[in-house]
C-alpha positions as CSV (number, residue, x, y, z in Angstrom):
1,M,56.3,-33.7,44.9
2,R,54.2,-37.2,46.5
3,R,50.6,-39.2,45.2
4,L,48.1,-39.3,47.5
5,F,45.6,-40.8,44.5
6,P,44.7,-43.2,43.5
7,V,46.0,-45.6,46.3
8,T,47.5,-48.6,45.1
9,D,49.4,-51.3,47.2
10,Q,52.1,-49.9,45.2
11,T,51.4,-46.6,47.0
12,A,51.2,-48.4,50.8
13,A,54.6,-49.9,49.7
14,A,56.8,-46.2,48.9
15,E,55.9,-44.4,52.1
16,T,59.2,-44.5,53.6
17,T,60.7,-45.0,49.1
18,E,60.9,-43.3,46.4
19,G,59.4,-45.3,43.2
20,A,58.0,-44.1,40.0
21,P,55.0,-41.7,39.7
22,G,53.2,-44.3,37.3
23,G,53.3,-46.7,39.9
24,G,52.2,-44.9,42.8
25,D,55.4,-43.1,44.1
26,R,54.9,-41.0,47.8
27,G,58.5,-40.0,47.5
28,D,58.8,-36.4,48.3
29,R,60.9,-35.2,45.5
30,E,60.1,-33.2,42.2
31,W,59.2,-34.7,39.7
32,S,60.9,-34.5,36.0
33,L,58.6,-33.0,33.0
34,A,58.6,-36.0,31.5
35,E,56.8,-37.8,34.2
36,L,54.8,-35.2,34.6
37,A,53.5,-35.4,30.8
38,A,52.5,-39.2,31.5
39,A,50.2,-38.1,34.9
40,Y,49.0,-35.6,33.0
41,A,47.9,-36.8,29.7
42,Y,45.5,-37.1,27.9
43,P,43.1,-39.2,27.1
44,E,44.0,-41.5,23.9
45,P,40.8,-40.9,20.9
46,E,38.0,-44.2,21.1
47,P,38.6,-46.3,18.5
48,E,35.5,-46.3,15.9
49,P,33.1,-48.9,17.1
50,E,32.7,-51.8,15.1
51,P,29.3,-52.1,13.3
52,E,26.4,-54.1,15.1
53,P,25.6,-57.6,13.8
54,E,21.9,-57.5,12.8
55,P,19.3,-58.8,15.2
56,E,18.5,-62.4,15.0
57,P,14.8,-62.6,13.7
58,G,12.4,-63.2,16.3
59,S,15.4,-62.1,19.5
60,G,14.2,-58.8,19.8
61,S,16.2,-55.5,19.0
62,G,16.5,-54.7,22.7
63,S,18.9,-51.2,22.9
64,G,21.7,-52.4,25.3
65,S,22.5,-51.8,28.8
66,G,25.4,-49.5,27.6
67,S,28.7,-49.7,29.7
68,G,29.8,-48.2,32.6
69,S,29.0,-44.3,34.4
70,G,32.1,-42.1,33.3
71,P,33.1,-40.8,30.1
72,D,33.7,-42.9,27.7
73,R,38.2,-42.6,26.8
74,G,38.8,-40.2,24.5
75,S,35.2,-38.5,24.0
76,G,35.4,-35.1,25.3
77,G,31.6,-32.9,25.7
78,G,32.3,-31.6,22.6
79,G,32.5,-34.6,20.1
80,P,34.2,-37.6,19.9
81,G,38.7,-36.7,20.6
82,V,37.8,-34.1,21.1
83,W,38.5,-33.3,25.3
84,L,38.8,-30.1,26.9
85,R,40.3,-29.4,30.4
86,A,41.2,-26.7,32.0
87,N,43.6,-25.4,34.7
88,M,43.2,-23.1,37.4
89,V,43.7,-22.0,41.3
90,S,42.7,-21.1,44.3
91,T,43.1,-20.7,47.9
92,L,41.5,-21.9,50.7
93,D,38.7,-19.7,51.0
94,G,38.2,-19.7,47.1
95,A,39.8,-16.8,45.4
96,A,41.3,-17.8,41.7
97,Q,43.4,-14.6,42.0
98,H,44.4,-11.5,44.3
99,D,45.3,-8.1,43.4
100,G,43.5,-9.2,40.0
101,R,46.7,-12.0,39.1
102,S,47.0,-15.7,39.7
103,Q,50.6,-15.4,40.3
104,P,50.7,-14.2,43.9
105,I,48.9,-17.6,44.6
106,S,51.1,-20.0,42.7
107,S,53.6,-21.8,43.9
108,A,57.1,-23.1,41.6
109,A,55.5,-27.0,41.5
110,D,52.4,-24.7,40.0
111,M,54.1,-23.5,37.4
112,R,55.6,-26.6,36.2
113,I,52.4,-28.3,36.2
114,F,51.4,-25.0,34.2
115,G,54.0,-25.7,31.6
116,T,53.3,-29.0,31.5
117,L,49.9,-29.0,30.5
118,R,50.7,-26.0,28.1
119,A,52.6,-28.4,26.1
120,L,50.7,-31.3,25.7
121,A,47.9,-29.0,24.4
122,D,46.7,-28.2,21.1
123,V,45.5,-24.6,21.3
124,I,45.5,-22.7,24.7
125,V,41.9,-20.7,24.6
126,V,41.5,-17.9,27.4
127,G,39.8,-14.9,27.6
128,A,39.9,-11.4,26.2
129,E,40.1,-10.3,30.0
130,T,42.7,-12.8,31.2
131,V,44.9,-11.9,28.4
132,R,44.8,-7.9,30.0
133,Q,45.2,-8.5,33.4
134,E,47.7,-11.6,32.6
135,G,49.9,-10.1,30.1
136,Y,49.7,-13.2,28.1
137,R,52.6,-13.5,25.5
138,P,52.9,-16.6,22.3
139,A,53.5,-19.4,24.0
140,R,57.2,-20.8,23.9
141,A,58.8,-23.9,22.3
142,R,60.3,-25.9,24.8
143,A,63.4,-27.8,24.2
144,E,61.9,-31.1,26.9
145,F,58.7,-31.2,24.9
146,A,59.9,-31.2,21.4
147,A,60.6,-34.5,20.8
148,A,56.8,-35.7,21.6
149,R,55.4,-32.4,20.4
150,Q,56.4,-34.4,17.3
151,A,55.6,-37.9,17.4
152,A,52.5,-36.6,18.5
153,G,51.4,-34.8,14.9
154,Q,51.8,-31.4,17.3
155,G,53.3,-28.3,16.1
156,P,56.4,-26.5,18.1
157,V,54.1,-24.2,20.4
158,P,50.2,-24.7,20.7
159,A,48.2,-22.0,19.4
160,I,46.9,-19.3,22.0
161,A,43.2,-18.8,21.1
162,V,42.0,-15.8,22.7
163,V,37.7,-15.7,23.1
164,S,36.8,-11.5,22.1
165,A,33.7,-10.3,21.4
166,G,34.6,-6.4,21.3
167,L,38.0,-7.4,19.7
168,G,39.3,-4.6,22.2
169,L,42.3,-6.1,22.1
170,D,46.2,-4.5,21.3
171,F,47.1,-6.4,18.2
172,S,50.0,-4.7,18.5
173,L,51.5,-7.0,21.1
174,P,53.7,-9.9,20.6
175,L,51.0,-12.2,21.6
176,F,49.9,-11.1,18.4
177,T,52.7,-10.3,15.8
178,S,55.3,-12.5,16.6
179,P,54.0,-16.0,17.7
180,L,55.5,-19.1,16.4
181,V,52.2,-20.3,15.6
182,P,48.9,-17.7,14.7
183,T,47.1,-16.2,17.1
184,L,43.6,-17.6,16.6
185,V,40.9,-14.9,18.2
186,L,37.5,-16.3,19.0
187,T,34.3,-14.1,17.9
188,G,30.9,-13.5,16.9
189,A,29.3,-12.9,13.2
190,A,28.9,-9.2,14.4
191,A,31.6,-8.4,15.6
192,P,32.9,-5.0,14.5
193,A,34.3,-5.0,11.7
194,D,37.3,-2.6,12.2
195,R,38.8,-4.4,14.6
196,V,38.3,-8.0,12.9
197,A,40.4,-6.2,10.2
198,A,42.9,-5.5,12.5
199,A,43.4,-8.5,14.2
200,E,44.3,-9.9,10.9
201,R,46.5,-7.0,9.4
202,A,48.4,-8.2,12.8
203,G,48.1,-11.8,11.6
204,A,45.3,-13.2,14.2
205,R,43.2,-15.9,12.5
206,V,40.2,-14.8,13.1
207,V,37.5,-17.3,13.4
208,V,34.0,-17.0,14.4
209,A,31.6,-19.6,16.7
210,G,28.8,-17.1,17.3
211,D,25.5,-15.9,15.4
212,G,25.6,-13.0,17.5
213,P,28.5,-10.7,18.9
214,G,29.6,-13.4,21.9
215,V,30.7,-16.0,21.2
216,D,29.0,-20.0,21.7
217,P,31.0,-22.1,23.9
218,A,29.8,-25.2,22.4
219,R,30.6,-24.0,18.9
220,A,34.1,-22.5,19.3
221,V,35.1,-25.8,20.8
222,E,33.7,-27.3,17.2
223,A,35.4,-24.2,15.5
224,L,39.0,-25.3,17.4
225,A,38.2,-29.4,15.9
226,A,37.9,-28.2,12.5
227,L,40.7,-26.5,12.5
228,G,42.6,-29.6,14.4
229,H,43.0,-28.8,17.7
230,R,41.3,-31.6,20.2
231,R,43.6,-31.2,23.4
232,L,42.4,-28.0,24.2
233,L,43.2,-26.4,27.5
234,T,41.5,-23.2,29.2
235,E,42.9,-21.5,31.5
236,G,40.2,-19.0,32.1
237,G,39.4,-16.4,33.8
238,P,36.3,-17.5,35.4
239,R,33.5,-16.3,32.8
240,L,35.0,-17.9,30.3
241,L,35.3,-20.8,32.3
242,G,31.8,-20.7,34.0
243,Q,30.5,-20.5,29.6
244,F,32.3,-24.2,29.2
245,V,30.7,-25.4,32.3
246,A,27.3,-23.9,31.8
247,A,27.8,-25.3,28.0
248,G,28.7,-28.9,29.2
249,V,31.8,-28.5,27.3
250,L,33.9,-29.2,29.5
251,D,35.8,-32.7,30.3
252,E,38.3,-32.0,32.8
253,L,39.7,-29.8,35.7
254,C,43.4,-29.5,37.2
255,L,42.7,-27.2,40.3
256,T,45.8,-26.2,42.2
257,V,44.9,-25.4,46.1
258,S,47.1,-23.6,47.2
259,P,47.3,-23.0,51.0
260,L,46.9,-18.8,51.6
261,L,43.8,-17.0,52.4
262,T,43.5,-14.2,50.3
263,A,39.9,-13.0,51.7
264,G,38.8,-10.2,50.0
265,D,36.0,-10.2,47.1
266,A,38.4,-11.8,44.7
267,Q,36.6,-14.0,41.5
268,R,36.0,-17.6,42.5
269,I,37.4,-20.1,39.5
270,A,34.7,-20.0,37.8
271,G,32.2,-17.2,37.5
272,G,28.7,-16.3,35.5
273,P,24.6,-17.5,36.4
274,S,25.0,-20.8,37.9
275,V,23.9,-24.0,36.3
276,P,20.5,-25.1,37.0
277,V,22.0,-28.8,38.3
278,P,25.3,-29.0,39.0
279,R,27.7,-31.0,37.1
280,R,28.8,-33.8,38.5
281,F,32.9,-34.9,38.1
282,E,34.9,-37.6,39.4
283,L,38.8,-37.2,41.4
284,A,41.0,-38.4,39.2
285,S,44.9,-37.9,40.4
286,L,45.5,-35.8,43.5
287,L,49.7,-34.7,44.1
288,E,51.1,-33.2,47.0
289,E,54.3,-30.5,47.2
290,E,54.5,-28.1,49.9
291,G,50.9,-28.0,51.2
292,F,49.6,-27.4,47.6
293,L,47.2,-29.6,46.2
294,F,47.4,-30.6,42.2
295,S,43.7,-32.2,41.8
296,R,42.7,-33.7,38.4
297,Y,38.5,-34.1,38.5
298,R,36.6,-35.2,35.1
299,R,33.3,-35.5,34.1
300,V,31.2,-38.3,35.3
């Protein structure tokens, strides 16, 4: 794996040598999990601002000019200290899956990053249809990340949060009956009472994040933050990602571009109605391995 962006003096100097990823590595080698974790670390929470002094009499009370055009460090669209990132994969012709699943367009390096992003997160937010299609299971504890998670005040694994309006889920699956930490089910206030009861009997924690049958994306982020989950990761599917985009709460997109062509009519990474004004993101980093591009974009 090699770093293509950001380009630094060290990047150029490492054109034919291997260096540390933090210093602009273009050495074509497999990065360790610790190096990947450092490269994909969540932003640190923004410190509490100091109160502004009262203006001197006669000096005016202008509003100030602000600073920078990018997002504040650790301050996401879901509120201070909350950061929602998405991890998706797409082929060269825009397909987010093949035969209904993302695995056929992935790679070994993509799966290493997939596992790293999970290990960094407090919670993994996923749509009900993706849970069914991809056969989701509980997150597993990884010894390689145990010390880092403990130092960050995190549990042994991230919780899985399933977004569902009708709760048409099989609550006998291990995802609900035997996770290391209880699976969350995000739904609306009008969800079927019998399905809510079935979820709770299976051991899931039902979280209401909408006034009707469905989930409000912004309220979902707020509800997860209220439970102490501030490092959020969504793995889609396309409909859910589209809802987060439309609500303006997505802070970061980790997009793997797979060097494959599939044709067909597979979904894109984000679906649903288009937004009135396209959301602008900026490139934060770009890695490459065996023709796969691993990009990170952050909201502007």
